[in-house]
C-alpha positions in Angstrom: 25.4 13.0 4.5 29.2 12.6 4.4 31.3 11.2 7.1 35.0 12.0 7.4 37.6 9.9 9.1 41.2 11.2 9.6 44.1 8.8 10.2 47.8 8.9 10.2 48.6 10.9 13.2 51.1 9.9 15.9 54.0 10.8 18.1 57.1 11.8 16.1 60.4 13.6 16.8 61.1 17.1 15.4 62.1 17.0 11.8 60.1 13.9 11.1 57.3 13.5 8.5 53.8 12.3 8.6 51.0 11.8 6.1 47.5 12.3 7.2 44.5 10.8 5.3 41.0 12.0 5.3 38.6 9.4 4.0 35.1 10.4 3.1 32.2 8.0 3.0 28.4 8.3 2.5 28.7 10.9 -0.2 31.2 11.9 -2.8 33.3 15.0 -2.0 34.9 15.1 -5.4 33.0 18.3 -6.4 33.8 20.2 -3.2 36.9 22.1 -1.9 38.3 20.5 1.2 40.3 21.9 4.1 42.6 20.8 6.9 42.5 22.5 10.3 44.2 21.9 13.5 43.4 22.7 17.1 45.2 22.7 20.4 43.4 22.7 23.8 42.2 26.2 24.7 42.6 27.6 21.3 40.3 27.9 18.2 40.8 25.7 15.2 43.2 27.2 12.7 43.4 26.7 9.0 46.3 24.7 7.8 45.8 23.8 4.2 43.1 23.4 1.6 42.5 22.5 -2.0 39.9 22.9 -4.7 37.7 20.2 -6.0 40.3 19.1 -8.6 43.3 19.8 -6.5 44.6 22.3 -9.0 44.3 25.2 -6.5 45.9 24.9 -3.0 46.2 27.2 -0.1 48.4 27.0 3.0 48.8 28.8 6.3 52.1 30.8 6.4 53.4 28.7 9.2 53.3 25.5 7.1 53.5 26.5 3.5 57.1 25.4 3.0 56.7 22.1 4.8 53.2 20.8 4.2 51.5 19.8 1.0 47.8 18.9 0.4 46.5 16.6 -2.3 43.5 14.5 -3.1 42.4 11.4 -5.0 38.8 11.8 -6.0 38.6 8.3 -7.3 39.1 7.2 -3.6 37.1 10.1 -2.1 40.3 10.9 -0.1 42.3 13.9 0.8 45.9 13.9 2.1 48.1 16.2 4.1 51.8 15.5 3.8 53.8 17.1 6.6 57.5 17.4 6.5 60.0 18.8 9.0 57.5 18.7 11.8 58.1 20.9 14.8 56.7 20.9 18.3 54.4 23.9 17.4 52.7 21.6 14.9 51.4 19.5 17.8 47.6 19.5 17.6 44.5 17.6 16.6 44.2 17.7 12.8 40.8 17.6 11.2 39.5 17.7 7.7 36.2 19.3 6.5 34.2 19.9 3.4 33.8 23.4 2.1 30.3 24.9 1.6 31.6 27.5 -0.8 32.4 27.5 -4.5 34.4 24.4 -5.4 37.4 26.5 -6.6 37.5 28.7 -3.6 39.4 27.6 -0.4 37.9 29.2 2.7 40.1 29.8 5.7 37.4 30.1 8.4 35.7 27.2 10.1 32.2 28.6 9.5 32.6 28.0 5.8 33.0 24.3 6.2 30.8 21.5 7.3 31.0 17.7 7.8 33.9 17.7 10.1 35.8 14.6 11.0 36.8 13.7 14.6 40.4 14.5 14.0 43.8 12.7 14.5 46.3 13.7 17.1 49.8 14.8 15.9 52.4 15.1 18.6 55.9 16.4 17.9 58.3 15.9 20.8 61.8 14.9 21.4 
């Protein structure tokens, strides 16, 4: 069973950047697509970004596609989410998850992922 731990969140001002890290332990995730989701209180988790097993294929939510980038280092069993020009509406708990689908397919719904991490809080405020 794989465990996921997200780090890198924090409190930043609008326009700032953050890099989130998702470290997988217990089992390699190098053969699986991975996704990043975010959630604010009272709302469902929403897809943010994802990438295929090799990182060659990526997908983004429209709200972040010009500001966020997702990458991975399979030698470290790690996935990253680089976030630039953060805005208050990006405030949320960010979590990573392992896809249950084909390794080159990036699902956008939570039911197609398992092995969720606990998440890391990102707060964007002036």
